[in-house]
N, C-alpha and C positions, 0 to 999 in steps of 0.2 A: 488177642485183645478183647477186653471186656468193654461193652458199650451199653449205655442206658438211654432209651428214647422216652422222655417224660411227658406226661400230660397230653398225649396225642389222641385223636379219635382213631382207634384201631379198627380197620375194616378188613375182614377176610371173606370175600364172596363165596368161596367154596363151602364154608360152614355157616354163612349168613351172620357171622359174628360182627357186631358193631357196638363198640363200647369205648368210652374215654378211659385211658389208663396208661400204664407204663409197659414198655416192652424191653426185655433184657436180652443181650446177645453176648455169648462167650464162645471162643474157639470156632467162630464161623457159624454157630448154631443158635437158634432161638431157645433160650432157657426158660422164659416166662413171657406170657402175653396178657396176663391179668393182674400183674402186680410184681413188685421187685422180690427177688429171692433173698432169703435171709443170708447175711454175711456177704452180700454181693457188693463189691467195691469196683466201680467202673473206672476204666482209664480215660474214658471220654463220655460226656453227657450231652445229649441233644435235647434242647427245650422245644418240644413240638406243640406247645400251646396254640390252639386255633388251627392246627394242621391235621391232615389226614395221614395216617400211617398205613400203607397198603403193601401188598406183595409187589415185588418188582415186575414190571411189564414184560410180556413175552410177545414179540413181534414175529409173525409167521412169514413175512416177506420183506426183506431188506437187502438190497445189493450193496456190497462193500467195495466193489470195483477192483479188488485185487484177487488174482493177478491179471495183468494185461491192460487195465484201463486206469492206471494210476494218475493220468492227467485229469480224470473226472472225480476220483476219490481214492483215498488210501485208508488202510486199516486204522491208522492213528487218528485221522480226522473223523471218520465215520463212527468209530466206537466211542470217541469223545462226544459226538453228537448223540449217540444212543444213551449214554449214562446221563447226559444233560437233560434228556427227555424222560428219564426214569425207566428206560428199557434195560433190563438186566440179562435178558436172553433173546437171541434173534436167530432166525432161520434165513440162510442166504441161498439163492438159486445157483445152479451149476453153470450158467452161461458166462463164465469168465474166459480169459484167453491165456493159456489153453483151458479148454473145458474141463470141469471136474469129473473126469472119467477114469482117472488112475488113482490108486490108493496113495501114492507118494504126494500127489498134488493136494489131496485132502489133508493128509498129515502135516504138510508144510503150512497150509492155511490155519489149521487149528493150533499148531505150535506158535506161529506168529501172533495169533490172537491171544493165546494164553500168556505170552510174555508181556503183553500190555496191561494185564490185570484190570480189564474193564468188563464190558459185557461178555457173556458166554456166547460163543458162536457155534451154531449147529448147521453144518452144510448139508445141502441136498446133493446127491450124486446124480450124474447124467443117466437118464434112462437108456439112451442109445449112445454108442461111441460117437464122439464129436457132435452129438445132437443131430446126426444126419438121418435118423429115422430108419436105419437099416439093421445093424448088428447090435444086440443087447450088450450092455456092460456087465462086468463081473460084480453082481450086486453083493454077494457074500463078502468079497474082499473089500469093497467100498464101505460096507456096513462096519466091518472090523476096523477100518481106518477112521470111522467116526461119523459116517453119513446117517441121517435120521429118516431118510426116504429117498425117492427117486423121481426125477422130473425132466420134462423137456423144456422147461422155462417158457420162453415166448415162441418156441419153434413147434408149430403144430405137427402132429404125427399123422401123415396122410395115409400110411399103409395100415389098414385095420388089422391085418394078420399079425404084423409086428406088435401092435398094441395088445392084441389078445395074448400073444406069447409072453409079453412082458408082464401082463396081469397074472397069467398062470404061474409064472416063475415067482413073482412077488408073493402070491397067495401061498405058495408052497412053504415059504420061509417066514410068513407073517409080516412082510414089509408093506409099507404104505406107498402108493404111487400118487404123486401130486400132479394134477393136470389143470391147465387153464383151458376151459372148454371153448374152442374156437375152430370152426371148420376151415381148413387150410385155404381153399379157393374163394370162400365168401368173406374172409376176414382180412382182406388186403387193403382196405380203405384207411382213411386218416381221421374220420369223424363218424359219429353215429348217423345212420340213414334217417332222413327226416326232412322237414321243411327247411330247417336252418342250413343243413349241409347242401341242399339243393340250391338255396339262395346264394350261398357263398361259393358254389362251384367246387365243393370238396367231395372227393370220392367217399362213398358211404360204406359203413359196416352194418348190415342188417341184423336184427335180433335173431333171425334164423341161423346166423353163423354160430351163435351160442347154443341155441336149442337143438339144432341138428347134432352138434358135438355131444351135448348132454344125453340125448337119446341113445347115441352110439355107446357112450361110456356106461350108461346104466344097463344096457343090454349085455355088455361084456362083463360087468360086475355080477349080473345074474348068472352068467355062464361060468364064471371063474371063481366066484366067491372072494375076490380080492377086495382089499380096503382101498378106497380112493378119497383123497382130499381135493376138493375143487377150489382152485385159486381164483379169487377176484371175480365172482359172479357180478354181472352188470345190468341185468334186465329183470323186469317184473315177470316175464314168462319163464326166465331161468329160475327165479325164486319159487314159482309155482311147481316146476318140475322137481326141484330139490325137495320141496315139502312132500310131494307124492312119493318120491324115492324113500324118504325117511319113514313115511307112514307104512310103506311096504316092508320096511325092515332092512333095506340095503345098507351095507357098511360104508356110508358116505358121510363126509363132513364138508363144510365150505367156509370161505371167508369173503369179505368185501374190503375194498380200500377206502381210506378216508376221503379220497377224491370223489368216488362215486356216491358216498354217503352224504356229501354236502353240496356237490356241484351238479349242474346240468349243462346240456349243450349250449344253452343260451349264454353261459358264461364265456364261451369262446369269443363273443363280442365281435370286434373287427380284427379277426385273424390273430388273436392273442396266443403266441406260441407257448406261453406258460401252461395253456390248457391242452397242449398236444400230449395226450396220455394214452396208454394202453392198459386196460381196455378204454375205448373212447367214452367220453361223457355222454350219457343218454338223456332222454326226456324226463320231465318232472314226474310223470306217472311211474317211471322206473325207479327214480330216486325215492319216491314215497314208498314203493313196495320194498326196496332194500331196507329202509328205515324200520318198516313194520316187521320185516323178517328178522332183522337183528334184535328187535325188542322181544319177539315171541319165541326166539330160539331156533327158528328155521335156519338162520345163519349163525354159525358158531362163534366166529371171531372177527375182529376188526384189525386190519393191518395198515401199516404206513405206506406200503408199496414204495419204499424209499429207493429212488433211482437217481443219484446225483448225475447231472449232465454238465458238460463243459460249456462255458459262455458262448463260444463260437458256434456250437451245435444248436443253440437256441435262437441265435440272432439270424435266423433264416426265414424264408417264407413258411407259413404254417405247415404246408404239406411236406416240406423238406426238412423241417426241424426234427431233431431227435426226440422221441417220446420219453417222458419221465419227469419226476419232480422230487425234491428233497422232502422228507416227511418224518424222520425219526424224532425230531424235537417237537413236532406238532401233534403227535399221536395222542398223547394224554389229553391235551387241551381240546382237541377236536372231538374226542370221545365224550368228554364232560360237557362240551357244548351241545352235542347230540342228546346227551342225557337230560340236559336242562330243557332244550327245545321240545323234545318228545315226551318229557315228563315221565321217563322211565326210572329216574332216580340214580343216585351214585352207585348203589350196589350192582345194578346191571351194567352201568357204564364201565365199571372196573372189571366185572366178570368177563366181558368180551375181550379184555386185554390181559387177563391173568389166568384164572382157573379154567376157562374154556379153551384157550390155546394150549394149555398144559394137557388137557384131556385129549385134544387132537394129537399131540405128540406121543402121549401114552408111554409105552414101554421103551420107546426110542430114547427117552431121557436117561435111561440107565439108573444110576444110583440117585439121581435127582427126582425120579418119578413120584415118590411118595410125598414130596413137599414142594415141588415146583408150582408156582402160581398160587401159593398158599402161605398163610402165617399160622404155623402149627408148632407146638412145643417139640423140640428135638429136630425141627426141620432146618434146612439150609437158610441162612439169613440173607436172602435176596429181597431187599426192601426199598420202597420208594416213599419218601416223605414229601408231601406237597401242600401248598397253601391254597385252599379252595376259594379264597377271597381276594387273591392277588392276580388281577387281570394284567395282561401284557399285550403289546402290539407286535405283530409279526413283522420284523424288519429283516429282509434277506441278508443284508451285509453283516448282521449280528449273529447269524446262525453259525454253529461250529462246523457243520458239514462243509466239505469242499464244494459241494453243489449248492449254489445260491438261488436256484430257480424254484419258485413255489407258486402255485395258483392262489395261495392264501396270503400273499403279501398284503399288508394293511389290515388284516383281520384282527379283531381283539379276542384273545383266548382267555377263558375265565379262571384258569388255575396255573400255578407256577411251581415247578419242582424245586425243592430246597436241598434235599439230600438224596443220594442214591447209594445204597450199600450192595455190594456183590460179595457173597461169601463172608459177610460180617465186616468187610473192610469198606471204608468210605471211598467210593470211586468218583463221586461228584459232590461238591458243596458250593452252593451259590453264595457268592460274596455279599 
């Protein structure tokens, strides 16, 4: 199929390209980004006047809930939500039921996702069997099945010897280990430690739960030479430690969630279970440090931390409610809102959703590596076209995700996705 996107403002953060013009697509590839090709007759033309034409978003943390939790989300609903939000590629954690610790399970998930012809799905394999923290999985076989890295998801690995062996094994083959830094015994609370948690009588998670885990991870990275991606840093102290590790030259990268970027523990209000999240919302000084770290590059990527939760699991007392919130459809809007509020500009707001996540994934993207998160001639046509002047109000019932709970209900987001292309095919078109 030949497709022409006319008169859009084409932005490619990877090359700092920003120019109004036409973008031509044929056979799933970009054939021109600076003007139409001679003798190019499109089957479909998209008028992008007043819109921004950007690379498709890459989300490094989105739960699809299959297999095992279909009552909270299904591939059909969550991938529909992804393309509606401009997300063309996403990474899903291994904490499904059963856990993604066998090649057959990974292959089945990828096969199901590919049949839907929507967002590309890149699974993380379990670091240990059943995520029990004891026996390592067969990383080579899981990689051959399609895994882009290995993770314990939300299950802390208490045994440091097992973690060291996992990093040694991963380093041998050049695999990336994805870890959310949280010390097992200090991280069992439901809110961030502080005055608000004390006043509400909620069990707290101290910042040291994150920093102790980070110190351990960095020591093991020094000892093994492994590459580690840190998922959803949440504190100012954590950002400072990551900055030190990067300055030292350690092979680490990190991301933060849209929740931590915009919200603080004060937003919990009077036990609002929509704010029951992992990691917990911290104080304003932490949020400010996260925003600064994302702007200056200490933090590599912004993620939706999409975790659809069933209605009955949220309509419980705060401490008993299931943590999580829907986020795929809000990722772009909240990134642009941060870009506007922090005055970092559209280029950086898009970079943390496109070229930077692609760099984190690196060679794990396989044949997509050269063009993922980019708009480049000859590259795969994963494209998001959005209107930067079309604000919309977040109404949970209107979200395509099966999970309707979001802490951003009632927020006005500044941009709206009009088209999403995956491999040159229109996967989403706003009516």
